[in-house]
C-alpha positions as CSV (number, residue, x, y, z in Angstrom):
1,X,-32.0,4.7,-65.8
2,X,-30.8,7.0,-68.7
3,X,-27.8,6.7,-70.1
4,X,-25.4,9.9,-71.9
5,X,-22.9,10.7,-73.5
6,X,-19.6,11.8,-72.4
7,X,-18.8,14.5,-75.1
8,X,-16.1,16.7,-73.3
9,X,-13.7,17.0,-70.3
10,X,-13.5,20.2,-68.4
11,X,-10.0,21.6,-68.4
12,X,-9.8,24.3,-67.0
13,X,-11.1,28.3,-67.6
14,X,-10.7,31.0,-69.8
15,X,-10.5,34.6,-68.5
16,X,-11.6,35.8,-65.2
17,X,-15.4,35.6,-66.3
18,X,-16.2,32.3,-65.3
19,X,-15.3,30.7,-69.0
20,X,-14.4,27.0,-68.6
21,X,-12.2,25.6,-71.4
22,X,-13.6,21.8,-72.6
23,X,-11.5,19.5,-74.2
24,X,-14.2,18.1,-77.0
25,X,-14.4,13.9,-77.0
26,X,-16.6,14.3,-79.6
27,X,-15.9,13.8,-83.4
28,X,-17.3,17.1,-84.0
29,X,-16.7,19.8,-81.6
30,X,-18.9,21.7,-83.5
31,X,-22.0,19.8,-82.0
32,X,-21.8,21.9,-78.8
33,X,-23.6,24.9,-80.9
34,X,-26.6,22.9,-81.4
35,X,-27.0,22.1,-77.9
36,X,-29.0,24.3,-75.6
37,X,-27.5,22.9,-72.1
38,X,-25.9,20.4,-70.7
39,X,-24.6,18.7,-67.3
40,X,-21.3,18.6,-65.9
41,X,-20.4,15.7,-63.7
42,X,-18.0,16.4,-61.1
43,X,-17.4,15.4,-57.5
44,X,-19.7,12.7,-57.8
45,X,-22.9,14.8,-59.1
46,X,-24.8,16.0,-61.9
47,X,-25.6,19.6,-62.7
48,X,-28.0,21.2,-65.8
49,X,-26.2,24.2,-67.0
50,X,-27.5,26.3,-69.7
51,X,-25.4,27.3,-72.6
52,X,-25.1,31.1,-73.1
53,X,-22.2,31.0,-76.3
54,X,-19.6,28.8,-77.4
55,X,-16.5,29.9,-78.7
56,X,-13.5,28.4,-80.2
57,X,-9.2,28.1,-79.2
58,X,-7.1,25.7,-80.8
59,X,-8.6,22.4,-80.3
60,X,-10.6,23.2,-77.2
61,X,-14.2,24.3,-76.6
62,X,-15.0,27.4,-74.6
63,X,-18.7,27.2,-73.2
64,X,-19.9,30.2,-71.4
65,X,-22.9,29.3,-68.9
66,X,-26.2,31.5,-67.4
67,X,-25.5,32.0,-63.7
68,X,-21.9,31.5,-63.7
69,X,-20.0,34.6,-64.0
70,X,-16.6,34.3,-61.9
71,X,-13.6,32.1,-62.4
72,X,-13.4,31.3,-59.0
73,X,-17.0,29.4,-59.2
74,X,-15.7,28.2,-62.8
75,X,-12.4,26.6,-61.4
76,X,-14.5,24.0,-59.3
77,X,-15.4,22.4,-62.5
78,X,-11.8,21.5,-63.6
79,X,-11.3,17.6,-64.2
80,X,-15.4,17.5,-64.4
81,X,-17.4,15.5,-67.5
82,X,-19.6,17.6,-70.1
83,X,-22.4,15.1,-70.7
84,X,-25.5,15.1,-72.6
85,X,-28.3,12.8,-72.2
86,X,-28.4,9.4,-75.4
87,X,-31.5,11.6,-76.7
88,X,-29.4,14.8,-77.8
89,X,-27.0,12.6,-79.6
90,X,-26.4,12.7,-83.4
91,X,-28.3,10.3,-85.2
92,X,-26.5,7.9,-86.6
93,X,-26.5,6.9,-90.9
94,X,-26.3,3.5,-91.7
95,X,-23.5,0.9,-90.5
96,X,-22.6,3.5,-87.8
97,X,-22.2,2.7,-84.2
98,X,-21.6,4.7,-81.2
99,X,-17.6,3.3,-80.0
100,X,-19.2,2.6,-76.6
101,X,-21.6,0.3,-77.8
102,X,-18.4,-1.8,-79.8
103,X,-16.2,-2.2,-76.5
104,X,-16.9,-6.3,-74.7
105,X,-19.2,-6.4,-78.1
106,X,-18.6,-11.0,-78.7
107,X,-16.6,-11.8,-82.0
108,X,-17.1,-14.4,-84.1
109,X,-15.5,-15.0,-87.6
110,X,-17.8,-15.6,-90.5
111,X,-17.7,-19.7,-89.7
112,X,-18.6,-18.6,-86.0
113,X,-14.9,-19.3,-84.2
114,X,-15.4,-17.0,-81.1
115,X,-12.5,-14.6,-81.6
116,X,-12.6,-12.8,-78.0
117,X,-14.6,-9.3,-77.0
118,X,-13.2,-5.8,-78.2
119,X,-11.2,-4.0,-75.8
120,X,-9.6,-1.2,-77.5
121,X,-10.5,0.8,-80.4
122,X,-7.3,2.5,-82.3
123,X,-7.9,5.5,-84.8
124,X,-5.8,5.4,-87.4
125,X,-5.4,8.0,-90.3
126,X,-7.8,5.5,-92.7
127,X,-10.1,3.5,-90.7
128,X,-10.8,2.6,-86.7
129,X,-9.3,-0.8,-85.9
130,X,-10.5,-3.1,-83.3
131,X,-8.5,-4.8,-80.8
132,X,-10.2,-8.0,-79.6
133,X,-8.3,-10.1,-76.8
134,X,-9.2,-13.8,-75.7
135,X,-9.3,-13.8,-71.8
136,X,-9.6,-17.5,-72.1
137,X,-6.3,-17.7,-73.9
138,X,-4.2,-14.8,-73.6
139,X,-6.0,-11.9,-72.2
140,X,-2.8,-9.5,-73.4
141,X,-2.4,-11.2,-76.8
142,X,-4.7,-8.6,-79.4
143,X,-5.8,-9.8,-82.5
144,X,-6.1,-6.2,-84.6
145,X,-9.1,-6.3,-87.1
146,X,-9.5,-3.3,-89.5
147,X,-13.0,-1.2,-89.5
148,X,-13.3,-2.2,-93.3
149,X,-16.4,-3.3,-95.2
150,X,-14.1,-6.4,-96.0
151,X,-13.4,-7.3,-93.0
152,X,-16.2,-6.2,-90.6
153,X,-19.4,-8.4,-92.1
154,X,-22.4,-7.8,-89.2
155,X,-22.6,-5.4,-86.2
156,X,-26.0,-6.5,-84.2
157,X,-24.9,-4.0,-81.4
158,X,-28.4,-5.4,-79.6
159,X,-27.2,-9.0,-79.5
160,X,-23.9,-7.8,-78.4
161,X,-22.5,-9.8,-81.8
162,X,-19.6,-8.8,-84.6
163,X,-19.1,-11.0,-87.2
164,X,-15.9,-10.6,-89.2
165,X,-13.9,-12.3,-92.0
166,X,-10.2,-13.4,-91.3
167,X,-8.4,-11.5,-94.2
168,X,-5.2,-13.3,-94.8
169,X,-2.4,-12.2,-92.0
170,X,-4.9,-10.7,-89.6
171,X,-4.3,-14.1,-87.2
172,X,-0.6,-14.0,-86.9
């Protein structure tokens, strides 16, 4: 079964000629310019559409799709999701990971202590922060780990395991 990346949410239309307005959920909204086609998931189905034009308006991406030239047709996509297959994802550099691969990852200290799983990722100005919860202890209590090299020692996506160094003051 092929996996997909969610790169945008359709929020509405723009103009009367069928342009769809997309809130990008990808780190680089200009990546839409690299695509020839997208998959729109809406009303429980997925359909492929070729892109004829990409434009930008403030924080939104405006897409013209081949075969959609009327606002009434474009309106049915509102609330839909823009997907691309994994094969079209931007390649990662060393020590980079897709956010989706980190959720539910098991986290251990460098001494082998099980801390819990990553349940949330907070984006801050300087670096991301991984929220780790341990359902066996207090599922509402989060251990916050800064995504910095001094703290995150190893990320093994294949084995769903992260090894961390608990810097002073992080546990409490």
